C-alpha positions as CSV (number, residue, x, y, z in Angstrom):
1,M,-38.3,-15.2,114.5
2,N,-36.2,-15.5,111.3
3,R,-35.0,-12.2,110.0
4,P,-36.1,-11.5,106.4
5,A,-33.6,-11.1,103.6
6,P,-32.6,-7.5,103.7
7,A,-33.9,-5.0,101.2
8,H,-32.6,-1.6,100.4
9,T,-36.0,-0.1,99.2
10,L,-39.6,-0.2,100.2
11,R,-42.2,0.8,97.7
12,L,-45.6,1.8,99.1
13,L,-48.8,1.1,97.2
14,L,-51.9,2.9,98.4
15,G,-55.4,1.4,98.1
16,D,-56.2,3.5,95.1
17,Q,-52.9,2.7,93.3
18,L,-53.7,-0.7,92.0
19,N,-52.3,-0.4,88.5
20,P,-50.3,-3.6,87.6
21,Q,-48.9,-1.9,84.5
22,H,-47.0,0.8,86.4
23,S,-43.4,1.0,85.3
24,W,-42.3,0.0,88.8
25,F,-43.2,-3.6,87.9
26,Q,-41.2,-3.9,84.7
27,Q,-38.2,-5.4,86.5
28,V,-38.0,-7.8,89.4
29,D,-35.5,-6.7,92.0
30,A,-34.9,-8.8,95.2
31,Q,-33.8,-5.7,97.0
32,V,-37.2,-4.0,96.5
33,V,-40.2,-4.9,98.7
34,Y,-43.7,-3.7,97.7
35,V,-45.7,-2.7,100.7
36,L,-49.5,-2.8,100.8
37,M,-51.3,-2.2,104.1
38,E,-54.8,-2.2,105.5
39,V,-55.0,0.3,108.3
40,R,-57.5,1.8,110.6
41,Q,-56.3,5.2,109.6
42,E,-58.0,4.6,106.2
43,T,-61.1,2.7,107.4
44,D,-61.9,5.3,110.0
45,Y,-61.2,8.8,108.7
46,V,-64.8,9.0,107.5
47,L,-67.7,6.5,107.8
48,H,-67.3,4.4,104.6
49,H,-69.8,2.1,102.8
50,A,-69.1,-1.5,103.7
51,Q,-68.7,-2.4,100.0
52,K,-66.1,0.3,99.6
53,I,-63.9,-1.2,102.3
54,L,-64.5,-4.7,101.1
55,A,-63.8,-4.0,97.4
56,I,-60.6,-1.9,98.1
57,F,-59.1,-4.4,100.5
58,A,-60.0,-7.4,98.2
59,A,-58.5,-5.6,95.2
60,M,-55.4,-4.8,97.2
61,R,-55.0,-8.5,98.1
62,D,-55.5,-9.4,94.5
63,L,-52.8,-7.1,93.3
64,A,-50.4,-8.5,96.0
65,R,-51.1,-12.0,94.6
66,Q,-50.4,-10.8,91.0
67,L,-47.1,-9.2,92.1
68,R,-46.0,-12.3,94.0
69,E,-46.8,-14.5,91.0
70,A,-44.7,-12.2,88.8
71,G,-41.7,-12.7,91.1
72,H,-41.8,-9.5,93.1
73,R,-41.3,-9.3,96.9
74,V,-44.5,-8.2,98.6
75,R,-45.2,-7.4,102.3
76,Y,-48.9,-7.3,102.8
77,V,-50.0,-5.9,106.2
78,A,-53.5,-7.2,106.9
79,L,-55.8,-5.2,109.2
80,D,-55.6,-7.9,111.9
81,D,-51.8,-8.5,111.7
82,A,-50.4,-8.3,115.2
83,S,-47.6,-6.1,114.0
84,N,-49.9,-3.6,112.3
85,R,-49.5,-0.1,113.8
86,Q,-52.7,1.0,112.0
87,S,-51.0,4.1,110.6
88,I,-49.2,4.3,107.2
89,P,-46.2,6.3,108.5
90,D,-45.8,4.1,111.7
91,N,-45.9,0.9,109.6
92,L,-43.4,2.3,107.1
93,S,-41.0,3.2,109.9
94,A,-41.3,-0.3,111.4
95,L,-41.0,-2.1,108.1
96,A,-37.9,0.0,107.1
97,A,-36.2,-1.1,110.3
98,H,-37.4,-4.7,109.8
99,Y,-35.9,-5.0,106.3
100,G,-32.9,-2.7,106.9
101,A,-34.2,-0.5,104.1
102,Q,-32.6,2.9,103.6
103,S,-35.0,4.1,100.8
104,V,-38.8,4.5,100.8
105,Q,-40.6,5.3,97.6
106,W,-44.3,6.0,96.9
107,Q,-46.4,7.1,94.0
108,Q,-47.9,10.6,94.2
109,P,-51.0,10.3,96.4
110,D,-54.2,11.8,95.0
111,E,-55.6,13.0,98.4
112,W,-54.1,16.1,100.0
113,R,-54.2,14.6,103.5
114,L,-52.1,11.6,102.5
115,D,-49.7,13.7,100.5
116,A,-49.1,16.0,103.5
117,Q,-48.9,13.1,105.9
118,L,-46.2,11.2,103.9
119,Q,-44.2,14.4,103.2
120,A,-44.2,15.2,107.0
121,W,-43.1,11.7,107.8
122,A,-40.3,11.8,105.1
123,S,-38.9,15.0,106.7
124,T,-38.3,13.3,110.0
125,S,-37.8,9.6,109.1
126,G,-34.0,9.8,108.4
127,L,-34.6,7.7,105.3
128,H,-34.1,8.6,101.7
129,C,-37.7,9.2,100.5
130,S,-38.8,9.8,96.9
131,V,-42.0,10.2,95.0
132,V,-42.8,9.1,91.5
133,D,-45.8,9.7,89.2
134,S,-48.7,7.3,89.4
135,E,-48.7,7.3,85.6
136,H,-52.5,7.5,85.6
137,F,-53.8,10.9,84.9
138,L,-53.8,12.8,81.6
139,T,-52.7,16.1,83.2
140,A,-50.3,17.1,85.9
141,R,-51.6,18.4,89.2
142,D,-51.0,22.0,88.4
143,D,-51.9,22.0,84.7
144,L,-55.4,23.5,85.3
145,A,-54.2,26.2,87.6
146,T,-51.6,27.3,85.0
147,Q,-54.2,27.3,82.3
148,M,-56.8,29.2,84.3
149,H,-54.5,31.7,85.8
150,G,-56.2,35.1,86.0
151,R,-59.7,33.9,85.3
152,R,-62.5,34.6,87.8
153,Q,-64.3,31.4,86.9
154,W,-62.5,28.2,86.1
155,L,-65.0,26.8,83.6
156,M,-64.7,23.2,82.5
157,E,-65.3,24.1,78.8
158,H,-62.2,26.2,78.7
159,F,-60.2,23.1,79.8
160,Y,-62.1,20.5,77.8
161,R,-61.5,21.8,74.3
162,P,-57.7,22.0,74.6
163,M,-57.7,18.5,76.1
164,R,-59.6,17.2,73.0
165,R,-57.0,18.8,70.8
166,R,-54.1,17.5,72.9
167,Y,-55.2,13.9,72.8
168,Q,-56.8,14.1,69.3
169,L,-60.0,12.6,70.5
170,L,-63.1,12.9,68.3
171,M,-61.2,15.4,66.1
172,D,-61.2,15.6,62.3
173,A,-58.1,16.0,60.1
174,G,-58.5,19.7,60.0
175,G,-58.3,20.0,63.8
176,K,-62.1,20.6,64.2
177,P,-64.4,18.6,66.5
178,L,-66.2,15.7,64.8
179,G,-69.8,16.7,64.0
180,G,-68.9,20.4,63.9
181,Q,-69.5,21.0,67.6
182,W,-67.7,20.3,70.9
183,N,-70.7,19.5,73.0
184,F,-73.8,17.4,72.3
185,D,-75.5,18.0,75.7
186,H,-78.8,19.0,74.1
187,D,-79.1,15.4,72.6
188,N,-78.4,13.8,76.0
189,R,-81.3,14.9,78.1
190,Q,-84.0,12.4,77.3
191,S,-86.2,10.6,79.9
192,W,-86.2,6.8,79.4
193,P,-89.4,5.4,77.9
194,G,-88.7,1.9,79.1
195,T,-87.0,0.7,75.9
196,P,-84.4,-0.3,75.0
197,P,-84.2,-2.4,78.2
198,E,-81.5,-1.9,80.8
199,P,-78.6,-4.4,80.0
200,A,-78.0,-7.3,82.4
201,D,-75.5,-6.5,85.1
202,W,-72.2,-7.5,83.6
203,R,-70.1,-7.1,86.7
204,P,-68.4,-10.1,88.4
205,T,-69.6,-11.5,91.7
206,H,-67.2,-12.3,94.5
207,D,-67.7,-14.0,97.9
208,H,-65.8,-12.1,100.5
209,R,-67.6,-13.2,103.7
210,A,-64.3,-14.2,105.3
211,L,-62.9,-10.6,104.8
212,W,-66.1,-9.2,106.1
213,D,-65.9,-11.4,109.2
214,M,-62.4,-10.1,109.8
215,L,-63.6,-6.4,109.5
216,Q,-66.4,-7.2,112.0
217,R,-64.0,-8.8,114.5
218,C,-61.7,-5.7,114.2
219,G,-64.6,-3.4,115.0
220,V,-64.5,-1.5,111.8
221,Q,-67.6,0.7,111.5
222,S,-69.4,1.2,108.1
223,L,-72.7,2.1,106.5
224,G,-74.8,0.5,103.9
225,E,-75.2,-3.2,102.9
226,P,-72.0,-5.2,102.7
227,Q,-73.4,-7.9,100.4
228,A,-70.2,-9.7,101.3
229,D,-71.3,-13.0,99.7
230,A,-71.8,-11.2,96.3
231,V,-69.4,-8.2,95.9
232,R,-70.3,-6.8,92.5
233,W,-67.2,-4.9,91.6
234,P,-64.1,-5.7,89.5
235,L,-61.2,-6.5,91.7
236,N,-58.4,-6.6,89.2
237,R,-57.4,-5.3,85.8
238,A,-58.6,-8.3,83.9
239,E,-62.1,-8.0,85.4
240,A,-62.1,-4.3,84.8
241,L,-61.3,-4.8,81.1
242,E,-64.2,-7.2,80.8
243,C,-66.5,-4.6,82.3
244,L,-65.2,-2.0,79.9
245,Q,-65.9,-4.2,77.0
246,A,-69.3,-5.1,78.2
247,F,-70.2,-1.4,78.6
248,I,-68.9,-0.5,75.1
249,T,-71.0,-3.4,73.7
250,H,-74.2,-3.2,75.6
251,A,-74.6,0.3,77.0
252,L,-72.6,2.9,75.3
253,P,-74.9,3.2,72.2
254,H,-77.7,4.4,74.5
255,F,-75.6,6.1,77.2
256,G,-75.9,9.6,75.8
257,A,-79.6,9.8,75.3
258,Y,-80.5,8.6,78.7
259,E,-77.5,9.6,80.8
260,D,-79.7,12.1,82.8
261,A,-82.7,9.8,83.1
262,M,-84.0,8.3,86.3
263,A,-86.0,5.0,86.5
264,S,-87.1,3.3,89.6
265,Q,-86.9,-0.2,88.0
266,A,-83.7,0.4,86.2
267,P,-81.2,2.0,88.6
268,R,-78.1,1.4,86.3
269,L,-79.7,2.2,83.0
270,F,-76.8,2.6,80.5
271,H,-74.1,3.9,82.9
272,S,-70.7,2.3,82.7
273,L,-70.1,1.7,86.4
274,L,-66.4,1.9,85.6
275,S,-65.6,4.8,88.0
276,F,-64.4,2.5,90.8
277,A,-62.0,0.6,88.4
278,L,-60.8,3.9,87.1
279,N,-60.3,5.6,90.4
280,V,-58.3,2.8,91.9
281,K,-56.3,2.8,88.7
282,M,-57.0,-0.7,87.4
283,L,-58.0,1.0,84.1
284,H,-56.2,3.9,82.4
285,P,-58.4,6.8,81.3
286,L,-56.9,7.0,77.8
287,E,-57.6,3.3,77.0
288,V,-61.2,3.8,78.1
289,L,-61.5,6.9,75.9
290,Q,-59.9,5.3,72.9
291,R,-62.2,2.2,73.2
292,A,-65.2,4.6,73.2
293,E,-63.9,6.6,70.3
294,A,-63.3,3.3,68.3
295,A,-66.9,2.3,68.9
296,Y,-68.0,5.6,67.2
297,H,-65.7,5.0,64.2
298,A,-67.0,1.5,63.9
299,G,-70.5,2.7,63.7
300,H,-71.5,1.0,67.0
301,A,-72.3,4.1,69.0
302,P,-73.6,7.6,68.0
303,L,-71.4,10.6,68.3
304,A,-73.5,12.3,70.9
305,A,-73.2,9.3,73.2
306,V,-69.5,8.9,72.8
307,E,-68.8,12.7,73.2
308,G,-70.9,12.7,76.4
309,F,-68.8,9.9,77.8
310,V,-65.5,11.4,76.6
311,R,-66.5,14.7,78.3
312,Q,-67.0,13.0,81.6
313,I,-63.6,11.4,81.7
314,L,-61.3,13.6,79.5
315,G,-63.0,16.8,80.6
316,W,-64.7,16.7,84.0
317,R,-62.6,14.0,85.7
318,E,-59.3,15.7,84.9
319,Y,-60.8,19.1,85.5
320,V,-62.0,18.5,89.1
321,R,-58.7,17.0,90.0
322,G,-57.1,20.2,88.9
323,I,-59.6,22.2,90.9
324,Y,-58.8,20.1,94.0
325,W,-55.0,20.5,93.8
326,A,-55.2,24.2,93.0
327,H,-57.4,25.0,96.1
328,M,-56.3,22.6,98.8
329,P,-55.9,22.9,101.7
330,G,-58.9,25.0,102.7
331,Y,-61.3,24.2,99.9
332,E,-63.1,21.7,102.1
333,Q,-64.0,24.5,104.5
334,R,-65.7,26.7,102.0
335,N,-69.3,27.6,102.7
336,A,-70.0,30.7,100.6
337,L,-73.8,30.5,101.1
338,G,-73.6,30.1,104.9
339,H,-75.5,26.8,105.1
340,H,-75.3,25.0,108.4
341,L,-78.3,22.7,108.9
342,P,-77.4,19.1,109.9
343,L,-78.2,16.2,107.6
344,P,-81.6,14.6,108.3
345,H,-81.4,11.1,109.9
346,W,-82.8,9.5,106.7
347,F,-79.5,10.2,104.9
348,W,-78.4,7.0,106.7
349,S,-81.6,5.0,106.1
350,G,-83.5,6.3,103.1
351,D,-86.6,6.4,105.3
352,T,-88.3,9.5,103.9
353,R,-91.6,9.9,102.2
354,M,-90.0,11.9,99.4
355,R,-89.8,9.1,96.8
356,C,-86.9,10.5,94.8
357,L,-84.7,10.8,97.8
358,Q,-85.9,7.5,99.2
359,L,-85.0,5.7,96.0
360,S,-81.7,7.4,95.5
361,I,-80.5,7.0,99.1
362,R,-81.7,3.5,99.5
363,Q,-80.0,2.6,96.2
364,S,-76.8,4.2,97.5
365,L,-76.9,2.3,100.7
366,Q,-77.7,-1.0,98.9
367,T,-75.2,-0.8,96.1
368,A,-72.6,1.9,97.1
369,H,-73.4,3.6,93.8
370,A,-75.7,6.2,92.2
371,H,-75.4,7.9,88.9
372,H,-74.5,11.6,88.5
373,I,-78.1,12.9,88.3
374,Q,-79.2,11.1,91.4
375,R,-76.1,12.5,93.2
376,L,-76.4,16.0,91.8
377,M,-80.1,16.7,91.0
378,V,-81.8,14.6,93.7
379,I,-79.6,14.4,96.8
380,G,-77.4,17.4,96.1
381,N,-80.3,19.6,94.9
382,F,-82.3,18.9,98.0
383,A,-79.3,19.6,100.2
384,L,-78.6,22.9,98.6
385,L,-82.2,24.1,98.6
386,A,-82.7,23.1,102.2
387,G,-79.4,24.7,103.3
388,L,-77.6,21.6,104.6
389,D,-74.0,21.9,105.9
390,P,-71.7,21.4,102.9
391,A,-68.9,20.0,105.0
392,E,-71.2,17.4,106.5
393,L,-72.6,16.6,103.1
394,H,-69.1,16.2,101.7
395,R,-68.2,13.6,104.4
396,W,-71.4,11.7,103.6
397,Y,-70.7,11.6,99.9
398,L,-67.0,10.7,100.5
399,G,-68.1,7.7,102.6
400,I,-71.1,6.3,100.8
401,Y,-70.0,5.9,97.2
402,I,-67.5,3.2,96.1
403,D,-65.8,5.5,93.6
404,T,-65.4,8.6,95.8
405,F,-61.9,9.7,96.8
406,E,-61.5,13.3,98.0
407,W,-59.8,14.6,94.9
408,V,-62.9,13.8,92.8
409,E,-65.6,14.1,95.3
410,L,-64.8,17.3,97.1
411,P,-65.0,19.7,94.1
412,N,-68.1,17.9,92.9
413,T,-69.8,18.3,96.2
414,L,-68.7,21.7,97.4
415,G,-68.3,23.3,94.0
416,M,-70.7,21.7,91.5
417,S,-73.4,20.6,93.8
418,Q,-73.5,23.0,96.8
419,R,-71.9,26.1,95.3
420,A,-70.0,26.4,98.6
421,D,-67.0,27.7,96.6
422,G,-68.9,30.8,95.5
423,G,-69.3,29.8,91.9
424,L,-65.7,28.9,91.0
425,I,-66.9,25.9,89.0
426,A,-70.5,26.4,88.2
427,T,-72.0,29.4,86.5
428,K,-75.3,28.9,88.3
429,P,-76.6,26.7,91.2
430,Y,-77.7,23.3,90.1
431,V,-81.1,23.4,91.6
432,S,-84.6,22.6,90.4
433,S,-88.2,22.4,91.6
434,A,-90.1,19.1,91.3
435,A,-90.9,19.8,87.6
436,Y,-87.4,18.7,86.5
437,L,-87.5,15.6,88.6
438,Q,-90.9,14.6,87.2
439,R,-89.8,15.3,83.7
440,M,-86.6,13.1,83.9
441,G,-88.1,9.9,85.4
442,D,-90.8,8.1,87.3
443,Y,-89.6,9.0,90.8
444,C,-92.6,11.2,91.5
445,Q,-95.1,8.3,90.8
446,G,-96.6,7.0,94.0
447,C,-94.9,9.7,96.1
448,A,-96.6,11.0,99.3
449,Y,-96.1,14.5,97.9
450,H,-97.6,16.1,94.8
451,P,-95.0,17.5,92.4
452,K,-97.3,20.3,91.2
453,D,-98.4,21.5,94.6
454,K,-96.2,24.4,95.9
455,T,-97.8,24.8,99.4
456,G,-100.1,22.8,101.5
457,P,-99.8,19.4,103.3
458,R,-99.1,17.4,100.2
459,A,-96.9,19.9,98.4
460,C,-93.5,18.5,97.2
461,P,-90.9,20.1,99.5
462,F,-88.7,20.9,96.4
463,N,-91.1,23.5,95.2
464,A,-91.3,25.9,98.1
465,L,-87.6,25.3,99.0
466,Y,-86.7,26.2,95.4
467,W,-88.3,29.7,95.5
468,D,-87.2,30.2,99.1
469,F,-83.6,29.4,98.2
470,F,-83.5,32.2,95.6
471,A,-85.3,34.6,97.9
472,R,-82.8,33.9,100.7
473,H,-79.8,34.4,98.5
474,A,-81.0,37.2,96.3
475,E,-78.2,39.5,97.4
476,T,-75.6,36.9,96.4
477,L,-77.3,35.4,93.3
478,G,-79.6,38.2,92.1
479,S,-77.0,39.7,89.7
480,N,-76.2,36.4,88.0
481,H,-77.4,36.9,84.4
482,R,-78.2,33.1,84.1
483,L,-80.7,33.5,86.9
484,A,-82.5,36.6,85.5
485,L,-85.5,34.7,84.4
486,V,-85.9,33.0,87.8
487,Y,-85.8,36.3,89.6
488,R,-88.2,37.9,87.1
489,Q,-90.7,35.1,87.9
490,W,-90.2,35.6,91.6
491,Q,-90.8,39.3,91.4
492,K,-93.9,38.9,89.3
493,M,-95.5,36.7,92.1
494,P,-98.0,38.5,94.3
495,P,-96.6,39.3,97.8
496,E,-99.0,36.9,99.5
497,Q,-97.8,34.0,97.2
498,Q,-94.2,34.9,98.0
499,T,-95.0,34.9,101.8
500,A,-96.8,31.6,101.6
501,L,-93.9,29.9,99.7
502,Q,-91.3,31.2,102.2
503,A,-93.5,30.2,105.2
504,H,-93.9,26.7,103.8
505,A,-90.2,26.4,103.1
506,Q,-89.4,27.5,106.6
507,Q,-91.7,24.8,107.9
508,V,-90.1,22.2,105.8
509,R,-86.6,23.3,106.9
510,Q,-87.7,23.0,110.5
511,Q,-89.1,19.5,110.0
512,L,-86.5,17.9,107.8
513,D,-86.3,14.7,109.9
514,S,-90.0,14.0,109.4
515,L,-90.3,14.6,105.7
């Protein structure tokens, strides 16, 4: 075998670092080899959705193509390469020896496990190792911890307003928020009446059956539908920009009003579906935010819609990353409410008679995506009320959604959704009875259970579970002023009604698999 031309530096690109505009690529250097690798380490650490593996690998291959066309040296290690050690550190050691490289560089990883793994390898490799910024986020890892130092609760609102000021987004000349208020949540909670219609799916279609065949030959396990002949996700920056423009044009004007709505015949509604492109860094958050702001100034989208979108990216996305890095390692083990029930089998099939969960989980398995209300107020709500194990739920969320990487998913699941962090993020549990689900969409229509029944054979499980949750956790939650009304309602119930609700809830919790 011919030896390759030597290179003094290897630069590692992880599967969620697919930004072709990174400053690394401004100059071509024959002494630098860019390394991308498909490894079992990353396919197997959790059970991933098939589309997630396909899309990330396909996007990595596309970036490798772009870099080569720009004149850069690239070493792409495919999953089935004979020389693949199936581990990032082991491959780096082998490639450094192969090229005679003395230096290895990487961009700051966004997951704690990879950050720790690479640092541990660097300490023993004997090579000169260095880390650079990914040039993606609008805050440093420790910005939130610094800002929130000394506070008992790290509320997003205390972070969001300074971020608006810092980046001068939706601000007037006097330093005040446009429209005279920071938050337009109250305008963004409408159910969808069926009009305006859901826009046509603007995402590209890719045929990656050959890649899927390779994954199958290698024995990679996954969940969900691969849809390998029609992968519907942007796989490079050009496609991501087209998706961004399509969202701004066709969906943003209605995004705000219906961002919390659920519709069985319109699973996407007016959501951007940009989170995958953002989280693998094909798009930069600031350019997305500025496009949305420009749509408001052009009179194309109302302020409430644009502010709601800005808050998700400028506020929540950066905020949960700060939570993650401030509380790892160990955050993933938190279980403040002591919930330990295993996930019912229908989490992997959607085969439940509860129509809201059936639709949300089947959609997730089919498309690798669900919007935030499906994740939080259907699946997460049920999990919290039933007392499912938050660590097990975390692994399920981390695997099933195309846009989930641990830095964004873990605080959302353990903190926002399951309150396993003891209320660090959320001022109250995000739970509801069937009434909320019925109000926000049509998921209750045609369900085997009745949303208004609290007990009995046809009662919606959410109802008894809701009251039982607050009864079981009265010691922990009873002093929360935001829950005073809930507990007053509970205390006003006749004892026999309380007993019936708790007995029904206990029956539900014992029969989760058969719901």
